[in-house]
DRENZA-767932 format. One record per residue: residue in three letters; x, y, z of N, C-alpha, C in turn. Coordinates in nm, 2 decimals, padded with zeros to 4 digits. Layout:
REM residues N
> code_n.c1_n.c2_n.c3_ca.c1_ca.c2_ca.c3_c.c1_c.c2_c.c3
> ALA_X_Y_Z_X_Y_Z_X_Y_Z
...
REM end
This chain:
REM residues 171
> code_n.c1_n.c2_n.c3_ca.c1_ca.c2_ca.c3_c.c1_c.c2_c.c3
> MET_-00.03_01.03_02.15_00.05_01.13_02.08_00.09_01.08_01.94
> VAL_00.14_00.96_01.93_00.17_00.90_01.80_00.05_00.90_01.71
> ALA_-00.06_00.85_01.77_-00.19_00.84_01.69_-00.23_00.98_01.64
> ALA_-00.21_01.08_01.72_-00.25_01.22_01.68_-00.16_01.26_01.57
> GLY_-00.03_01.23_01.58_00.07_01.27_01.48_00.04_01.20_01.35
> LEU_00.00_01.07_01.35_-00.03_01.00_01.23_-00.16_01.05_01.17
> ALA_-00.26_01.08_01.25_-00.38_01.14_01.20_-00.36_01.27_01.13
> THR_-00.28_01.36_01.20_-00.24_01.49_01.14_-00.17_01.47_01.01
> SER_-00.07_01.38_01.01_00.01_01.35_00.89_-00.08_01.30_00.78
> SER_-00.17_01.21_00.81_-00.27_01.16_00.71_-00.35_01.27_00.66
> TRP_-00.40_01.36_00.74_-00.49_01.47_00.70_-00.41_01.56_00.60
> PHE_-00.29_01.60_00.63_-00.21_01.68_00.55_-00.18_01.61_00.42
> ALA_-00.14_01.48_00.43_-00.10_01.41_00.31_-00.22_01.39_00.22
> ALA_-00.34_01.37_00.27_-00.46_01.35_00.20_-00.49_01.48_00.12
> HIS_-00.48_01.59_00.18_-00.51_01.72_00.12_-00.40_01.76_00.02
> LYS_-00.28_01.73_00.05_-00.17_01.76_-00.05_-00.18_01.68_-00.18
> THR_-00.24_01.56_-00.17_-00.25_01.47_-00.29_-00.39_01.50_-00.36
> GLY_-00.46_01.60_-00.32_-00.58_01.64_-00.39_-00.70_01.56_-00.34
> ASP_-00.69_01.49_-00.23_-00.80_01.42_-00.17_-00.91_01.51_-00.12
> SER_-01.03_01.48_-00.14_-01.14_01.57_-00.11_-01.20_01.54_00.03
> THR_-01.15_01.45_00.10_-01.21_01.42_00.23_-01.10_01.43_00.34
> GLN_-01.15_01.46_00.46_-01.05_01.48_00.57_-01.01_01.35_00.63
> SER_-01.09_01.25_00.62_-01.05_01.13_00.69_-01.00_01.02_00.60
> GLY_-00.93_01.06_00.50_-00.88_00.96_00.41_-00.95_00.98_00.28
> GLY_-00.99_00.87_00.21_-01.06_00.88_00.09_-00.96_00.86_-00.03
> VAL_-01.01_00.84_-00.14_-00.93_00.81_-00.26_-00.88_00.95_-00.32
> GLY_-00.76_00.96_-00.34_-00.70_01.08_-00.38_-00.66_01.08_-00.53
> ALA_-00.62_01.19_-00.58_-00.57_01.20_-00.71_-00.42_01.17_-00.71
> PRO_-00.37_01.09_-00.80_-00.24_01.04_-00.80_-00.13_01.13_-00.87
> GLN_-00.15_01.26_-00.87_-00.06_01.35_-00.94_00.08_01.34_-00.89
> GLN_00.10_01.32_-00.76_00.23_01.33_-00.71_00.31_01.20_-00.72
> VAL_00.25_01.09_-00.77_00.31_00.96_-00.78_00.42_00.96_-00.89
> ARG_00.54_00.92_-00.86_00.64_00.90_-00.96_00.65_00.75_-01.00
> SER_00.56_00.72_-01.09_00.55_00.57_-01.13_00.68_00.51_-01.17
> ALA_00.76_00.57_-01.25_00.88_00.51_-01.29_00.97_00.47_-01.17
> GLN_00.98_00.56_-01.07_01.06_00.53_-00.95_01.00_00.42_-00.88
> VAL_00.87_00.41_-00.87_00.80_00.30_-00.80_00.84_00.17_-00.86
> TRP_00.82_00.16_-01.00_00.85_00.04_-01.07_00.99_-00.01_-01.06
> GLU_01.09_00.09_-01.04_01.23_00.05_-01.04_01.27_00.02_-00.89
> SER_01.18_00.03_-00.80_01.22_00.00_-00.66_01.24_-00.15_-00.63
> ARG_01.32_-00.17_-00.53_01.35_-00.31_-00.49_01.36_-00.31_-00.34
> LEU_01.29_-00.40_-00.27_01.29_-00.42_-00.13_01.30_-00.57_-00.09
> PRO_01.36_-00.59_00.02_01.36_-00.74_00.07_01.22_-00.79_00.10
> GLY_01.20_-00.92_00.07_01.08_-00.98_00.11_01.10_-01.04_00.25
> LEU_01.00_-01.12_00.29_01.00_-01.18_00.43_01.12_-01.28_00.44
> ASP_01.16_-01.33_00.32_01.28_-01.43_00.32_01.41_-01.35_00.31
> ASN_01.41_-01.22_00.31_01.53_-01.14_00.29_01.58_-01.13_00.15
> ARG_01.52_-01.20_00.06_01.56_-01.19_-00.08_01.50_-01.06_-00.14
> GLU_01.58_-00.99_-00.22_01.54_-00.87_-00.28_01.43_-00.89_-00.38
> GLN_01.33_-00.81_-00.38_01.21_-00.82_-00.47_01.20_-00.69_-00.55
> ALA_01.19_-00.71_-00.68_01.17_-00.59_-00.77_01.02_-00.57_-00.79
> LEU_00.97_-00.45_-00.77_00.83_-00.43_-00.80_00.79_-00.45_-00.95
> ARG_00.89_-00.43_-01.04_00.86_-00.45_-01.18_00.81_-00.59_-01.21
> GLN_00.84_-00.69_-01.12_00.79_-00.82_-01.15_00.64_-00.83_-01.16
> TRP_00.57_-00.73_-01.10_00.42_-00.73_-01.10_00.36_-00.64_-01.20
> ARG_00.45_-00.58_-01.29_00.40_-00.50_-01.40_00.31_-00.58_-01.49
> GLY_00.21_-00.53_-01.54_00.11_-00.60_-01.62_00.00_-00.65_-01.54
> LYS_00.00_-00.64_-01.41_-00.11_-00.67_-01.32_-00.16_-00.54_-01.27
> VAL_-00.28_-00.55_-01.21_-00.33_-00.44_-01.13_-00.26_-00.45_-00.99
> MET_-00.18_-00.36_-00.96_-00.10_-00.37_-00.83_-00.16_-00.28_-00.73
> VAL_-00.18_-00.33_-00.61_-00.22_-00.25_-00.50_-00.10_-00.25_-00.40
> LEU_-00.04_-00.13_-00.39_00.08_-00.12_-00.30_00.03_-00.06_-00.17
> ASN_00.04_-00.14_-00.06_-00.01_-00.10_00.07_00.10_-00.09_00.17
> PHE_00.11_00.02_00.23_00.21_00.05_00.34_00.14_00.03_00.47
> TRP_00.20_-00.05_00.56_00.14_-00.08_00.69_00.24_-00.10_00.80
> ALA_00.20_-00.12_00.92_00.28_-00.15_01.03_00.20_-00.23_01.13
> THR_00.27_-00.32_01.21_00.19_-00.40_01.31_00.14_-00.32_01.42
> TRP_00.19_-00.20_01.45_00.15_-00.11_01.56_00.04_-00.01_01.51
> CYS_-00.01_-00.03_01.39_-00.11_00.07_01.33_-00.24_00.00_01.33
> PRO_-00.34_00.03_01.42_-00.47_-00.03_01.42_-00.54_-00.02_01.29
> PRO_-00.55_00.09_01.22_-00.62_00.09_01.09_-00.56_00.00_00.98
> CYS_-00.42_-00.01_00.99_-00.35_-00.10_00.90_-00.40_-00.24_00.92
> LEU_-00.41_-00.28_01.05_-00.44_-00.42_01.08_-00.59_-00.45_01.04
> ARG_-00.68_-00.35_01.05_-00.82_-00.37_01.02_-00.84_-00.39_00.87
> GLU_-00.76_-00.33_00.79_-00.78_-00.34_00.64_-00.72_-00.47_00.58
> ILE_-00.63_-00.54_00.65_-00.56_-00.66_00.60_-00.66_-00.77_00.57
> PRO_-00.76_-00.80_00.65_-00.85_-00.91_00.62_-00.92_-00.89_00.48
> GLY_-00.96_-00.77_00.46_-01.02_-00.73_00.33_-00.92_-00.75_00.21
> PHE_-00.80_-00.71_00.23_-00.70_-00.73_00.13_-00.68_-00.87_00.10
> LYS_-00.68_-00.95_00.21_-00.66_-01.10_00.19_-00.77_-01.16_00.10
> ARG_-00.90_-01.12_00.13_-01.01_-01.17_00.05_-01.00_-01.12_-00.09
> LEU_-00.97_-01.00_-00.11_-00.96_-00.95_-00.25_-00.85_-01.02_-00.33
> GLN_-00.73_-01.04_-00.26_-00.63_-01.12_-00.33_-00.67_-01.26_-00.37
> GLN_-00.74_-01.32_-00.28_-00.78_-01.46_-00.30_-00.89_-01.47_-00.41
> HIS_-00.98_-01.37_-00.42_-01.09_-01.37_-00.52_-01.05_-01.31_-00.65
> LEU_-00.97_-01.21_-00.65_-00.94_-01.13_-00.77_-00.80_-01.16_-00.82
> GLY_-00.71_-01.22_-00.74_-00.58_-01.26_-00.79_-00.57_-01.33_-00.92
> PRO_-00.66_-01.44_-00.93_-00.66_-01.51_-01.06_-00.70_-01.43_-01.18
> HIS_-00.76_-01.31_-01.16_-00.80_-01.22_-01.27_-00.70_-01.11_-01.29
> GLY_-00.59_-01.11_-01.22_-00.48_-01.01_-01.25_-00.45_-00.91_-01.14
> LEU_-00.51_-00.93_-01.02_-00.49_-00.84_-00.91_-00.36_-00.89_-00.83
> GLN_-00.27_-00.80_-00.80_-00.16_-00.83_-00.71_-00.15_-00.73_-00.60
> ILE_-00.18_-00.77_-00.48_-00.16_-00.68_-00.36_-00.02_-00.71_-00.32
> VAL_00.05_-00.60_-00.28_00.19_-00.60_-00.23_00.19_-00.52_-00.10
> GLY_00.22_-00.58_00.01_00.23_-00.51_00.13_00.37_-00.47_00.16
> VAL_00.39_-00.35_00.21_00.52_-00.30_00.25_00.51_-00.27_00.40
> ALA_00.58_-00.35_00.48_00.58_-00.33_00.63_00.68_-00.23_00.67
> LEU_00.64_-00.13_00.73_00.73_-00.02_00.78_00.74_-00.05_00.93
> ASP_00.81_-00.16_00.96_00.81_-00.21_01.10_00.94_-00.29_01.12
> ASP_00.96_-00.34_01.24_01.07_-00.43_01.27_01.05_-00.56_01.19
> ALA_01.15_-00.61_01.12_01.14_-00.72_01.03_01.09_-00.84_01.10
> ASP_01.13_-00.87_01.22_01.09_-00.99_01.29_00.94_-00.98_01.32
> LYS_00.89_-00.87_01.37_00.75_-00.85_01.40_00.67_-00.86_01.27
> ALA_00.71_-00.80_01.16_00.64_-00.81_01.04_00.63_-00.96_00.99
> ARG_00.74_-01.03_01.00_00.74_-01.17_00.96_00.64_-01.25_01.04
> ALA_00.65_-01.23_01.17_00.56_-01.31_01.26_00.41_-01.28_01.23
> PHE_00.38_-01.15_01.21_00.25_-01.11_01.19_00.20_-01.16_01.05
> ALA_00.28_-01.15_00.95_00.24_-01.20_00.82_00.21_-01.35_00.82
> THR_00.30_-01.42_00.89_00.28_-01.57_00.91_00.15_-01.60_00.98
> ARG_00.13_-01.53_01.09_00.01_-01.56_01.18_-00.11_-01.52_01.10
> MET_-00.11_-01.42_01.02_-00.23_-01.38_00.94_-00.25_-01.46_00.81
> ASP_-00.14_-01.54_00.78_-00.15_-01.62_00.65_-00.18_-01.53_00.53
> MET_-00.10_-01.42_00.52_-00.12_-01.32_00.42_-00.09_-01.38_00.28
> PRO_-00.19_-01.39_00.19_-00.17_-01.46_00.06_-00.11_-01.37_-00.05
> TYR_-00.04_-01.27_-00.01_00.03_-01.18_-00.10_00.17_-01.14_-00.05
> PRO_00.26_-01.10_-00.14_00.39_-01.07_-00.10_00.39_-00.95_00.01
> VAL_00.48_-00.97_00.10_00.51_-00.86_00.20_00.66_-00.83_00.19
> LEU_00.68_-00.70_00.17_00.82_-00.65_00.16_00.85_-00.58_00.29
> LEU_00.98_-00.58_00.32_01.02_-00.52_00.45_01.07_-00.38_00.43
> GLY_01.03_-00.29_00.53_01.06_-00.15_00.52_01.20_-00.11_00.56
> GLY_01.22_00.02_00.58_01.35_00.08_00.61_01.35_00.21_00.53
> VAL_01.47_00.26_00.51_01.48_00.39_00.44_01.43_00.37_00.29
> ALA_01.46_00.26_00.23_01.42_00.24_00.09_01.27_00.24_00.08
> ALA_01.20_00.18_00.18_01.06_00.17_00.18_01.00_00.31_00.20
> MET_01.06_00.40_00.28_01.01_00.53_00.30_01.03_00.61_00.17
> ASP_01.14_00.59_00.10_01.16_00.65_-00.03_01.05_00.60_-00.13
> LEU_01.02_00.47_-00.13_00.92_00.42_-00.21_00.78_00.48_-00.18
> GLY_00.75_00.50_-00.05_00.63_00.56_-00.01_00.62_00.70_-00.07
> ARG_00.73_00.78_-00.06_00.72_00.92_-00.11_00.70_00.91_-00.27
> ALA_00.77_00.82_-00.33_00.76_00.81_-00.48_00.61_00.77_-00.51
> ALA_00.55_00.69_-00.42_00.41_00.64_-00.45_00.31_00.75_-00.41
> GLY_00.35_00.87_-00.37_00.26_00.98_-00.35_00.23_01.00_-00.20
> ASN_00.31_00.95_-00.11_00.28_00.97_00.04_00.40_01.05_00.10
> PRO_00.41_01.18_00.07_00.53_01.25_00.12_00.55_01.27_00.27
> LEU_00.44_01.26_00.34_00.45_01.27_00.49_00.45_01.14_00.56
> GLY_00.43_01.03_00.49_00.45_00.90_00.55_00.33_00.85_00.64
> GLY_00.21_00.90_00.61_00.09_00.86_00.69_00.07_00.71_00.67
> LEU_00.02_00.64_00.77_-00.02_00.50_00.76_-00.16_00.48_00.80
> PRO_-00.23_00.38_00.74_-00.19_00.31_00.63_-00.19_00.40_00.50
> TYR_-00.12_00.35_00.40_-00.12_00.43_00.27_-00.13_00.32_00.16
> THR_-00.22_00.35_00.06_-00.24_00.26_-00.05_-00.24_00.33_-00.18
> ALA_-00.17_00.27_-00.28_-00.16_00.33_-00.41_-00.20_00.21_-00.51
> VAL_-00.29_00.24_-00.60_-00.34_00.14_-00.70_-00.28_00.18_-00.84
> PHE_-00.22_00.08_-00.90_-00.16_00.09_-01.03_-00.23_00.00_-01.13
> ASP_-00.26_00.06_-01.25_-00.33_-00.02_-01.36_-00.23_-00.11_-01.43
> ARG_-00.28_-00.19_-01.52_-00.19_-00.29_-01.59_-00.08_-00.22_-01.67
> GLN_-00.10_-00.09_-01.71_00.00_-00.02_-01.78_00.11_00.04_-01.69
> GLY_00.09_00.03_-01.56_00.18_00.08_-01.46_00.15_00.22_-01.41
> ARG_00.04_00.28_-01.45_00.00_00.41_-01.41_-00.07_00.41_-01.28
> CYS_-00.04_00.50_-01.19_-00.12_00.51_-01.06_-00.25_00.57_-01.09
> VAL_-00.36_00.50_-01.05_-00.49_00.55_-01.07_-00.57_00.60_-00.95
> ALA_-00.51_00.56_-00.83_-00.58_00.60_-00.70_-00.48_00.59_-00.59
> THR_-00.49_00.68_-00.49_-00.41_00.68_-00.37_-00.50_00.70_-00.25
> GLN_-00.47_00.65_-00.14_-00.54_00.68_-00.02_-00.45_00.68_00.10
> VAL_-00.46_00.78_00.18_-00.40_00.79_00.32_-00.51_00.75_00.41
> GLY_-00.49_00.65_00.50_-00.59_00.61_00.59_-00.64_00.47_00.55
> GLU_-00.73_00.42_00.63_-00.78_00.29_00.61_-00.86_00.28_00.48
> MET_-00.83_00.17_00.40_-00.90_00.15_00.27_-01.00_00.04_00.29
> PRO_-01.13_00.08_00.29_-01.23_-00.03_00.31_-01.23_-00.12_00.19
> GLU_-01.26_-00.25_00.22_-01.26_-00.35_00.11_-01.35_-00.31_00.00
> ALA_-01.47_-00.27_00.02_-01.57_-00.23_-00.08_-01.51_-00.12_-00.17
> ARG_-01.45_-00.02_-00.11_-01.39_00.09_-00.19_-01.28_00.04_-00.28
> LEU_-01.19_-00.05_-00.23_-01.08_-00.10_-00.31_-01.14_-00.19_-00.42
> ARG_-01.24_-00.27_-00.39_-01.30_-00.35_-00.49_-01.35_-00.27_-00.61
> ALA_-01.42_-00.16_-00.57_-01.48_-00.07_-00.67_-01.37_00.00_-00.76
> ILE_-01.25_00.02_-00.70_-01.14_00.08_-00.78_-01.08_-00.03_-00.87
> VAL_-01.05_-00.15_-00.82_-00.97_-00.25_-00.90_-01.05_-00.33_-01.00
> GLU_-01.18_-00.36_-00.97_-01.25_-00.45_-01.06_-01.26_-00.40_-01.20
> PRO_-01.29_-00.27_-01.22_-01.29_-00.22_-01.36_-01.16_-00.23_-01.43
> LEU_-01.05_-00.24_-01.36_-00.91_-00.24_-01.41_-00.87_-00.38_-01.45
> LEU_-00.94_-00.48_-01.41_-00.90_-00.62_-01.43_-00.95_-00.67_-01.57
REM end
């Protein structure tokens, strides 16, 4: 039931953002409120508040995920590889865990995630809406260029090759 709801939510969100495919795909970022995204602050895994603006000037991939979401978990190894290979060239992946804080911490530690993970809650759901995901489908990814503009969004699993094709020209 939850999976069906998420799939339906993802489908509607994908079409609302101008996405041309039913199963996810890269969408047009017209709904993204970039200024609100960059002013957002969320706690990190250490509970210290983190401002997204600290990553301004980099190509930022903002990825919303949860430990109970299979497509979310499938895309994380690709995100790890991209961060490790392209991070030195200006890529910054930022995960936003919409999950229980203890579960998110344990998972991020176990997976040895080489990028910041911020913890969700109401502020994270507000951030997701500002980032162009009004229905809250997971996983959700928004890509921002070095000038802070959103250049791509995707509801649903983001394949590593597709994300690489989006971010490499921006680096």
